[in-house]
Residue frames as a rotation matrix with the C-alpha (Angstrom) as fourth column:
UNK 1
0.255 0.440 0.861 10.53
-0.676 -0.556 0.484 21.43
0.691 -0.706 0.155 -14.39
UNK 2
-0.779 -0.586 -0.224 11.86
-0.208 0.578 -0.789 19.97
0.592 -0.568 -0.572 -11.15
UNK 3
0.455 0.890 -0.005 9.59
-0.394 0.206 0.896 17.91
0.799 -0.406 0.445 -8.90
UNK 4
-0.462 -0.539 0.704 10.23
-0.868 0.115 -0.482 16.93
0.179 -0.835 -0.521 -5.29
UNK 5
0.305 0.466 -0.830 9.80
-0.286 0.877 0.387 13.17
0.908 0.119 0.401 -4.66
UNK 6
-0.046 -0.267 0.963 9.86
-0.999 0.015 -0.043 11.27
-0.003 -0.963 -0.268 -1.37
UNK 7
-0.524 -0.155 -0.837 10.66
-0.256 0.967 -0.019 7.67
0.812 0.204 -0.546 -0.53
UNK 8
0.277 0.716 -0.641 9.05
0.388 0.527 0.756 5.48
0.879 -0.458 -0.132 2.17
UNK 9
-0.022 -0.365 -0.931 11.21
0.999 -0.047 -0.005 7.09
-0.042 -0.930 0.366 4.84
UNK 10
0.859 0.490 -0.150 10.32
0.463 -0.867 -0.182 10.60
-0.219 0.087 -0.972 3.56
UNK 11
-0.226 -0.945 -0.238 13.79
0.428 -0.316 0.847 11.18
-0.875 0.090 0.475 2.13
UNK 12
0.660 0.519 -0.544 13.58
-0.126 -0.637 -0.761 13.85
-0.741 0.571 -0.354 -0.55
UNK 13
-0.421 -0.702 0.575 14.88
0.629 0.231 0.743 13.60
-0.654 0.674 0.344 -4.12
UNK 14
0.233 0.448 -0.863 14.54
-0.364 -0.783 -0.504 16.21
-0.902 0.432 -0.019 -6.86
UNK 15
-0.535 -0.358 0.765 14.13
0.537 0.554 0.636 15.12
-0.652 0.751 -0.104 -10.47
UNK 16
-0.853 0.212 -0.476 13.00
-0.479 -0.679 0.557 16.56
-0.205 0.703 0.680 -13.77
UNK 17
0.017 0.973 0.232 9.36
-0.578 0.199 -0.791 16.00
-0.816 -0.121 0.566 -14.65
UNK 18
0.182 0.012 -0.983 10.45
-0.966 0.190 -0.176 14.51
0.184 0.982 0.046 -18.00
UNK 19
-0.699 -0.501 -0.510 11.61
-0.395 0.865 -0.309 11.32
0.596 -0.014 -0.803 -16.21
UNK 20
-0.653 0.515 0.556 8.41
-0.601 0.094 -0.794 11.00
-0.461 -0.852 0.248 -14.17
UNK 21
-0.848 0.471 -0.244 6.02
0.208 0.719 0.664 8.08
0.488 0.512 -0.707 -14.70
UNK 22
-0.308 0.839 0.449 2.31
-0.919 -0.385 0.088 8.31
0.246 -0.385 0.889 -14.01
UNK 23
-0.827 -0.009 -0.563 0.99
0.078 0.988 -0.130 5.44
0.557 -0.151 -0.817 -11.93
UNK 24
0.109 0.878 0.465 -2.36
-0.848 -0.162 0.505 4.48
0.519 -0.449 0.727 -10.44
UNK 25
-0.841 -0.372 -0.393 -2.22
-0.085 0.808 -0.582 2.11
0.534 -0.456 -0.712 -7.46
UNK 26
0.219 0.956 0.193 -5.03
-0.598 -0.025 0.801 0.51
0.771 -0.291 0.566 -5.51
UNK 27
-0.839 -0.544 -0.023 -4.96
-0.258 0.433 -0.864 -0.85
0.480 -0.718 -0.504 -1.92
UNK 28
0.131 0.894 -0.428 -7.32
0.105 0.417 0.903 -2.87
0.986 -0.163 -0.040 0.28
UNK 29
-0.646 -0.227 0.728 -8.13
-0.650 -0.336 -0.682 -2.13
0.399 -0.914 0.069 3.91
UNK 30
0.077 0.632 -0.771 -9.46
0.238 0.739 0.630 -4.99
0.968 -0.232 -0.094 6.07
UNK 31
-0.535 -0.150 0.831 -10.57
-0.665 -0.532 -0.524 -4.00
0.521 -0.833 0.185 9.55
UNK 32
0.005 0.520 -0.854 -11.65
0.480 0.748 0.459 -6.08
0.877 -0.413 -0.246 12.53
UNK 33
0.704 0.289 -0.649 -12.73
0.710 -0.328 0.624 -3.77
-0.032 -0.899 -0.436 15.34
UNK 34
0.848 -0.461 -0.262 -9.68
-0.361 -0.864 0.353 -1.76
-0.388 -0.205 -0.898 16.33
UNK 35
-0.091 -0.881 0.464 -7.34
0.107 0.455 0.884 -3.97
-0.990 0.130 0.053 14.30
UNK 36
0.690 0.200 -0.696 -6.28
-0.642 -0.276 -0.716 -3.67
-0.336 0.940 -0.062 10.68
UNK 37
0.633 -0.470 0.615 -4.59
0.502 0.854 0.136 -6.25
-0.589 0.222 0.777 8.46
UNK 38
0.607 -0.540 -0.583 -1.29
-0.692 -0.719 -0.055 -5.08
-0.390 0.437 -0.810 6.98
UNK 39
0.898 -0.440 0.004 1.28
0.365 0.740 -0.565 -6.66
0.246 0.509 0.825 4.68
UNK 40
0.579 -0.785 -0.219 5.01
-0.062 -0.310 0.949 -6.55
-0.813 -0.536 -0.228 5.41
UNK 41
0.890 -0.347 -0.296 7.45
-0.366 -0.155 -0.918 -5.50
0.273 0.925 -0.265 2.66
UNK 42
0.818 -0.572 -0.065 10.55
0.535 0.713 0.454 -7.76
-0.213 -0.406 0.889 2.85
UNK 43
0.245 -0.756 0.606 12.84
0.690 -0.303 -0.657 -5.21
0.681 0.580 0.448 1.22
UNK 44
-0.486 -0.427 0.763 12.52
-0.096 -0.841 -0.532 -2.59
0.869 -0.332 0.368 3.98
UNK 45
-0.689 0.264 -0.675 10.24
0.690 0.523 -0.500 -4.09
0.222 -0.810 -0.542 6.69
UNK 46
-0.853 0.520 0.050 7.64
-0.521 -0.839 -0.158 -1.35
-0.040 -0.161 0.986 6.25
UNK 47
-0.597 0.757 0.264 4.05
0.639 0.648 -0.414 -2.35
-0.485 -0.078 -0.871 6.86
UNK 48
-0.794 0.379 -0.476 1.29
-0.535 -0.806 0.251 -1.11
-0.289 0.455 0.843 4.62
UNK 49
0.267 0.945 0.186 -1.98
-0.537 0.307 -0.786 -1.95
-0.800 0.110 0.589 3.01
UNK 50
-0.383 -0.345 0.857 -1.88
0.421 0.761 0.494 -4.76
-0.822 0.550 -0.146 0.46
UNK 51
0.779 0.626 -0.037 -2.17
0.216 -0.323 -0.921 -3.60
-0.589 0.710 -0.387 -3.14
UNK 52
-0.363 -0.929 0.072 -0.19
0.424 -0.096 0.901 -2.22
-0.830 0.358 0.429 -6.04
UNK 53
-0.740 -0.113 -0.663 -0.21
-0.398 -0.720 0.568 -0.88
-0.541 0.685 0.488 -9.55
UNK 54
0.380 0.906 0.190 -3.16
-0.105 0.246 -0.964 -0.98
-0.919 0.346 0.188 -11.91
UNK 55
-0.626 -0.531 0.571 -2.40
0.474 0.322 0.819 -2.51
-0.619 0.784 0.050 -15.32
UNK 56
-0.872 0.210 -0.441 -3.66
-0.426 -0.769 0.476 -0.70
-0.239 0.604 0.760 -18.42
UNK 57
-0.634 0.623 -0.458 -6.29
-0.172 0.464 0.869 -3.39
0.754 0.630 -0.187 -19.13
UNK 58
-0.572 0.336 -0.748 -7.69
0.749 0.585 -0.311 -3.55
0.333 -0.738 -0.586 -15.56
UNK 59
0.447 0.665 0.598 -10.42
0.044 -0.684 0.728 -1.78
0.894 -0.299 -0.335 -13.66
UNK 60
-0.206 -0.495 0.844 -9.54
-0.817 -0.388 -0.427 -0.62
0.539 -0.777 -0.324 -10.14
UNK 61
0.475 0.468 0.746 -11.46
-0.824 0.535 0.189 -3.54
-0.310 -0.704 0.639 -8.61
UNK 62
0.946 -0.194 -0.261 -9.79
0.027 0.846 -0.532 -6.12
0.324 0.496 0.806 -10.89
UNK 63
0.068 -0.981 0.181 -6.35
-0.183 -0.191 -0.965 -4.75
0.981 0.032 -0.192 -9.99
UNK 64
-0.060 -0.041 0.997 -7.18
-0.977 -0.204 -0.067 -4.77
0.206 -0.978 -0.028 -6.28
UNK 65
0.846 0.423 0.324 -8.28
-0.483 0.865 0.132 -8.39
-0.225 -0.268 0.937 -6.38
UNK 66
0.747 -0.620 -0.239 -5.13
0.205 0.557 -0.805 -9.43
0.632 0.552 0.543 -8.28
UNK 67
-0.109 -0.863 0.494 -2.69
-0.346 -0.432 -0.833 -7.45
0.932 -0.262 -0.251 -6.15
UNK 68
0.214 0.281 0.936 -4.37
-0.974 -0.008 0.225 -8.43
0.071 -0.960 0.272 -2.91
UNK 69
0.986 0.158 0.054 -4.15
-0.158 0.987 -0.002 -12.12
-0.053 -0.006 0.999 -3.85
UNK 70
0.484 -0.869 -0.102 -0.49
0.161 0.202 -0.966 -11.77
0.860 0.451 0.238 -4.91
UNK 71
-0.295 -0.698 0.653 0.56
-0.438 -0.508 -0.741 -10.11
0.849 -0.505 -0.155 -1.69
UNK 72
-0.305 0.250 0.919 -1.64
-0.949 0.003 -0.315 -11.81
-0.081 -0.968 0.236 0.92
UNK 73
-0.953 0.056 -0.299 -2.82
-0.050 0.941 0.334 -15.10
0.300 0.333 -0.894 -0.69
UNK 74
-0.553 0.824 -0.126 -6.32
0.325 0.075 -0.943 -13.96
-0.767 -0.562 -0.309 0.27
UNK 75
-0.513 0.535 0.672 -9.36
0.715 -0.166 0.679 -13.37
0.474 0.829 -0.297 -1.90
UNK 76
-0.755 0.242 -0.610 -11.12
0.306 -0.693 -0.653 -10.08
-0.581 -0.679 0.449 -1.26
UNK 77
-0.005 0.800 0.600 -14.27
0.974 -0.133 0.185 -8.27
0.228 0.585 -0.778 -2.25
UNK 78
-0.931 -0.297 0.212 -14.03
0.258 -0.946 -0.195 -4.48
0.259 -0.127 0.958 -2.56
UNK 79
-0.203 0.883 -0.423 -16.86
0.952 0.077 -0.297 -2.87
-0.230 -0.463 -0.856 -0.61
UNK 80
0.866 0.493 0.090 -16.51
0.501 -0.847 -0.176 0.89
-0.011 0.198 -0.980 -0.85
UNK 81
0.168 -0.788 0.593 -14.04
0.397 -0.497 -0.772 3.62
0.902 0.365 0.229 -1.64
UNK 82
0.479 -0.055 -0.876 -12.18
0.876 -0.037 0.482 4.70
-0.059 -0.998 0.031 1.53
UNK 83
0.488 -0.410 -0.771 -9.74
0.015 -0.879 0.477 7.38
-0.873 -0.244 -0.423 0.37
UNK 84
0.689 -0.394 0.608 -7.78
0.685 0.080 -0.725 8.76
0.237 0.916 0.325 -2.60
UNK 85
0.575 -0.604 -0.552 -4.36
0.079 -0.630 0.772 10.38
-0.815 -0.488 -0.315 -2.27
UNK 86
0.891 -0.451 0.051 -1.67
0.003 -0.106 -0.994 11.69
0.454 0.886 -0.094 -4.60
UNK 87
0.693 -0.721 0.011 1.98
0.062 0.075 0.995 10.98
-0.718 -0.689 0.097 -3.96
UNK 88
0.694 -0.651 -0.309 5.22
-0.523 -0.160 -0.837 11.91
0.495 0.742 -0.451 -5.68
UNK 89
0.698 -0.441 0.564 7.51
-0.353 0.473 0.807 9.07
-0.623 -0.763 0.175 -4.71
UNK 90
0.270 -0.680 -0.682 10.74
-0.866 0.137 -0.480 7.43
0.420 0.720 -0.552 -5.85
UNK 91
0.977 -0.049 0.207 12.00
-0.030 0.932 0.362 3.86
-0.211 -0.360 0.909 -5.70
UNK 92
0.255 -0.962 -0.098 15.65
-0.800 -0.267 0.537 2.87
-0.543 -0.059 -0.838 -5.57
UNK 93
-0.643 -0.546 0.536 15.53
-0.262 0.815 0.516 -0.54
-0.719 0.192 -0.668 -7.27
UNK 94
-0.357 -0.794 0.491 15.63
0.903 -0.428 -0.036 0.55
0.239 0.431 0.870 -10.08
UNK 95
-0.749 0.071 -0.659 15.47
0.244 -0.895 -0.373 4.32
-0.616 -0.440 0.653 -9.56
UNK 96
-0.449 0.724 0.524 11.97
0.763 0.006 0.646 5.33
0.465 0.690 -0.555 -10.64
UNK 97
-0.952 0.200 -0.230 10.15
-0.046 -0.841 -0.540 8.62
-0.301 -0.504 0.810 -10.11
UNK 98
-0.580 0.805 0.126 6.34
0.726 0.440 0.529 8.41
0.370 0.398 -0.839 -9.97
UNK 99
-0.741 0.622 0.254 3.41
-0.667 -0.727 -0.166 10.79
0.081 -0.292 0.953 -9.81
UNK 100
-0.865 0.325 -0.383 1.01
0.289 0.945 0.150 8.31
0.411 0.019 -0.911 -8.27
UNK 101
-0.139 0.897 0.420 -2.70
-0.854 -0.323 0.407 8.32
0.501 -0.302 0.811 -7.54
UNK 102
-0.963 -0.215 -0.160 -3.32
-0.081 0.803 -0.590 6.01
0.255 -0.555 -0.792 -4.57
UNK 103
-0.102 0.995 0.006 -6.83
-0.708 -0.077 0.702 4.57
0.699 0.067 0.712 -4.29
UNK 104
-0.958 -0.216 0.189 -7.92
-0.281 0.575 -0.769 2.85
0.057 -0.790 -0.611 -1.06
UNK 105
-0.069 0.951 -0.301 -10.93
-0.485 0.232 0.843 0.54
0.872 0.204 0.445 -0.71
UNK 106
-0.218 0.168 0.961 -12.50
-0.862 0.428 -0.271 -1.04
-0.457 -0.888 0.052 2.32
UNK 107
-0.242 0.107 -0.964 -12.58
-0.663 0.708 0.245 -4.76
0.709 0.698 -0.100 1.53
UNK 108
0.448 0.315 0.836 -13.77
-0.811 0.536 0.233 -7.97
-0.375 -0.783 0.496 3.09
UNK 109
-0.726 -0.688 0.014 -11.96
-0.649 0.692 0.316 -11.30
-0.227 0.220 -0.949 3.00
UNK 110
0.380 0.912 -0.156 -13.97
-0.913 0.342 -0.221 -13.90
-0.148 0.226 0.963 1.08
UNK 111
0.982 -0.067 -0.179 -11.43
0.027 0.975 -0.219 -16.72
0.189 0.210 0.959 0.83
UNK 112
0.192 -0.979 -0.071 -7.95
-0.015 0.069 -0.998 -17.98
0.981 0.192 -0.002 1.50
UNK 113
0.727 -0.054 -0.684 -5.96
0.666 0.294 0.685 -18.33
0.164 -0.954 0.249 4.71
UNK 114
0.845 -0.472 0.249 -3.87
-0.504 -0.860 0.078 -15.69
0.178 -0.191 -0.965 6.43
UNK 115
0.711 -0.678 -0.186 -0.21
0.673 0.733 -0.097 -16.67
0.202 -0.056 0.978 6.27
UNK 116
0.693 -0.681 -0.235 3.14
-0.529 -0.702 0.476 -15.34
-0.489 -0.205 -0.848 7.30
UNK 117
0.015 -0.724 0.690 5.93
0.421 0.630 0.653 -16.16
-0.907 0.280 0.314 4.88
UNK 118
-0.623 -0.378 -0.685 7.26
-0.364 -0.635 0.681 -14.91
-0.692 0.674 0.258 1.56
UNK 119
0.577 0.807 0.130 4.82
-0.167 0.272 -0.948 -15.01
-0.800 0.525 0.292 -1.33
UNK 120
0.419 -0.401 0.815 5.92
0.790 0.603 -0.110 -16.22
-0.447 0.690 0.570 -4.78
UNK 121
0.719 -0.097 0.688 6.43
0.440 -0.703 -0.559 -12.67
0.538 0.705 -0.463 -6.12
UNK 122
-0.165 -0.857 -0.489 8.68
0.946 0.003 -0.325 -11.79
0.280 -0.516 0.810 -3.17
UNK 123
-0.485 -0.008 0.874 6.92
0.077 -0.996 0.033 -8.47
0.871 0.084 0.484 -2.47
UNK 124
0.301 0.585 0.753 5.35
-0.797 -0.279 0.535 -9.46
0.523 -0.761 0.382 0.84
UNK 125
-0.829 -0.503 -0.245 6.20
-0.266 0.739 -0.619 -11.64
0.493 -0.448 -0.746 3.80
UNK 126
-0.482 0.741 -0.468 2.57
0.768 0.614 0.181 -12.26
0.421 -0.272 -0.865 4.50
UNK 127
0.010 0.610 0.792 0.02
-0.123 -0.786 0.606 -10.40
0.992 -0.103 0.067 6.55
UNK 128
-0.703 -0.170 -0.691 -0.35
0.653 0.232 -0.721 -9.54
0.282 -0.958 -0.052 10.20
UNK 129
0.474 0.867 0.155 -3.08
0.617 -0.453 0.644 -7.97
0.629 -0.209 -0.749 12.29
UNK 130
-0.735 -0.677 -0.022 -2.08
0.523 -0.546 -0.655 -4.73
0.431 -0.493 0.756 14.05
UNK 131
0.155 0.675 -0.721 -3.87
0.888 -0.415 -0.198 -2.65
-0.433 -0.610 -0.664 16.64
UNK 132
0.495 0.075 0.866 -4.54
0.642 -0.703 -0.306 0.71
0.586 0.707 -0.396 14.96
UNK 133
0.977 -0.160 0.139 -3.35
-0.212 -0.727 0.653 2.58
-0.003 -0.667 -0.745 18.05
UNK 134
0.449 -0.855 0.260 -0.12
0.358 0.439 0.824 0.58
-0.818 -0.277 0.504 17.94
UNK 135
0.114 -0.381 0.918 0.49
0.993 0.003 -0.122 1.63
0.043 0.925 0.378 14.32
UNK 136
0.553 0.242 0.797 -0.28
0.413 -0.911 -0.010 5.30
0.723 0.335 -0.604 14.97
UNK 137
0.857 -0.080 0.508 1.45
-0.425 -0.666 0.612 5.81
0.290 -0.741 -0.605 18.30
UNK 138
0.642 -0.712 0.285 4.72
0.131 0.468 0.874 3.92
-0.756 -0.523 0.394 18.19
UNK 139
0.418 -0.609 -0.674 8.00
-0.893 -0.412 -0.181 4.30
-0.167 0.678 -0.716 16.35
UNK 140
-0.257 -0.528 0.810 8.74
-0.433 0.812 0.392 0.57
-0.864 -0.250 -0.437 16.66
UNK 141
0.161 0.410 0.898 6.73
0.668 0.624 -0.404 -0.23
-0.726 0.665 -0.174 13.49
UNK 142
-0.816 -0.465 -0.342 7.92
0.030 -0.625 0.780 1.23
-0.577 0.627 0.524 10.20
UNK 143
0.106 0.922 0.373 4.89
0.798 0.145 -0.585 2.65
-0.593 0.360 -0.720 8.40
UNK 144
-0.595 -0.299 0.746 4.75
0.755 -0.526 0.392 4.85
0.276 0.796 0.539 5.30
UNK 145
-0.925 0.189 -0.329 3.51
-0.005 -0.874 -0.486 8.41
-0.379 -0.448 0.810 5.79
UNK 146
-0.577 0.763 -0.291 0.59
-0.693 -0.270 0.668 8.00
0.432 0.587 0.685 3.34
UNK 147
-0.325 0.436 -0.839 -0.47
0.368 0.876 0.313 4.82
0.871 -0.207 -0.446 5.16
UNK 148
-0.732 -0.020 -0.681 -0.43
0.668 -0.222 -0.711 6.70
-0.137 -0.975 0.175 8.46
UNK 149
-0.897 0.391 -0.206 -2.45
-0.410 -0.910 0.057 9.56
-0.165 0.136 0.977 6.93
UNK 150
-0.374 0.791 -0.485 -5.13
-0.376 0.349 0.858 7.16
0.848 0.503 0.167 5.64
UNK 151
-0.376 0.204 -0.904 -5.36
0.723 0.674 -0.149 5.41
0.579 -0.710 -0.401 9.03
UNK 152
-0.863 0.001 -0.504 -5.67
0.372 -0.674 -0.638 8.75
-0.341 -0.738 0.582 10.81
UNK 153
-0.783 0.592 -0.192 -8.37
-0.605 -0.651 0.459 10.00
0.147 0.475 0.868 8.42
UNK 154
-0.263 0.709 -0.654 -10.44
-0.208 0.621 0.756 6.84
0.942 0.335 -0.016 8.63
UNK 155
0.129 0.299 -0.946 -10.17
0.636 0.707 0.310 5.93
0.761 -0.641 -0.099 12.31
UNK 156
-0.709 -0.358 -0.608 -9.37
0.703 -0.426 -0.569 9.03
-0.055 -0.831 0.554 14.36
């Protein structure tokens, strides 16, 4: 059975379901008034919520704490579930097709310092505060469609 997958720029790719991986990912949302903290992906300069894949031995909260620390160098405390989405996406390096469940938590920072600069894993160039209106109403900032949808659902 063919499945339609989309990348971060909403480019479509069709692949057979037999090559599809199932993935659960968890992301943290830190808000300060009308600002939200986002991480910057160095491979494509997209901004998004910090987070990533859940390992088989982890709970959602354990994975969120690990991924958040890896990508932002910050310690966080998950507060409450914010949103859950499903996404069929594909990566190019290496080519991977995923049926992904994306789980978003509101979190609070409990330690660490906000930095800009590549982290050790190379999957983030640090964090930056953005005005939510700026993220939603400009084409100057590259933002994934699911990130935009979560922002719109939570703050509009």
